[in-house]
C-alpha positions in Angstrom: -50.0 -43.4 -94.3 -48.6 -45.9 -91.8 -48.5 -48.7 -94.5 -46.8 -46.4 -96.9 -44.1 -45.5 -94.4 -43.6 -49.2 -93.5 -43.3 -50.1 -97.3 -40.8 -47.3 -97.7 -38.7 -48.5 -94.8 -38.7 -52.1 -96.1 -37.7 -51.1 -99.6 -34.9 -48.8 -98.4 -33.3 -51.7 -96.6 -33.8 -50.5 -93.0 -35.2 -53.9 -92.0 -32.9 -55.9 -94.2 -31.0 -58.7 -92.6 -27.5 -60.0 -93.3 -27.0 -63.7 -93.6 -23.4 -65.1 -93.4 -22.5 -68.1 -95.5 -19.0 -69.5 -94.8 -17.0 -71.4 -97.4 -14.9 -74.0 -95.5 -13.8 -77.5 -96.3 -15.0 -77.0 -99.9 -18.6 -76.5 -98.8 -21.1 -73.8 -98.1 -22.1 -73.6 -94.5 -25.0 -73.7 -94.1 -26.1 -75.6 -97.2 -29.5 -73.9 -97.3 -30.8 -70.5 -96.1 -34.1 -68.6 -96.1 -33.9 -64.8 -96.7 -36.2 -61.9 -97.5 -36.0 -59.8 -100.7 -33.6 -56.9 -99.8 -31.5 -59.0 -97.4 -27.8 -59.4 -98.0 -25.7 -62.6 -98.0 -22.1 -62.3 -96.9 -19.9 -65.0 -98.4 -16.9 -65.6 -96.1 -13.9 -67.6 -97.3 -12.4 -69.5 -94.3 -10.4 -71.9 -96.5 -6.7 -71.3 -97.3 -7.5 -71.2 -101.0 -9.7 -69.3 -103.4 -13.5 -69.8 -103.9 -16.2 -68.3 -106.0 -20.0 -67.9 -105.5 -22.4 -67.4 -108.4 -25.9 -68.0 -109.5 -27.4 -68.0 -113.0 -30.9 -67.3 -111.5 -32.2 -64.6 -113.9 -33.8 -62.5 -111.1 -30.9 -62.7 -108.7 -27.9 -63.3 -110.9 -24.5 -62.5 -109.4 -20.9 -63.7 -109.6 -18.5 -62.6 -106.9 -15.4 -63.6 -109.0 -12.3 -65.1 -107.5 -12.6 -64.8 -103.7 -9.3 -65.0 -101.8 -9.0 -66.5 -98.3 -10.1 -64.3 -95.4 -12.1 -62.0 -97.7 -15.8 -61.4 -97.3 -18.1 -60.5 -100.2 -21.7 -59.2 -99.8 -24.5 -59.6 -102.3 -28.1 -58.4 -102.1 -31.1 -60.6 -102.8 -33.2 -58.8 -105.4 -36.3 -61.1 -106.1 -38.4 -63.8 -104.5 -37.9 -67.4 -105.4 -35.6 -70.4 -104.8 -32.2 -70.5 -106.5 -28.9 -72.3 -106.2 -25.5 -70.8 -105.6 -22.4 -72.7 -106.8 -18.6 -72.3 -106.7 -17.1 -72.2 -110.2 -13.8 -73.6 -108.8 -15.3 -76.5 -106.7 -18.4 -77.8 -108.6 -19.6 -79.9 -105.7 -20.3 -76.9 -103.5 -24.0 -76.0 -103.5 -26.1 -73.5 -101.5 -29.9 -73.4 -101.8 -31.4 -69.9 -101.2 -35.1 -69.4 -100.7 -36.1 -65.8 -100.9 -39.5 -64.5 -99.9 
């Protein structure tokens, strides 16, 4: 019963963490993060111009669209694995996410 309750709490997000990734100087800060399935990633835009964050990873696919300065956008990690997040506006920006 205890294990079932713990599994229920984990899957409902009660133990989920939030990881903040800043976009500043046309780079993701940090450049790599480790997260758990169910955790969220908040993308901050600290630059004075727009950014974008997206991944084509089939299990975790997202695209936050055009992100204006001083706006935060949150996404949830759905599956385990390693995937890259890029900015469609600034192709040199790269974030590696490892989800367990």
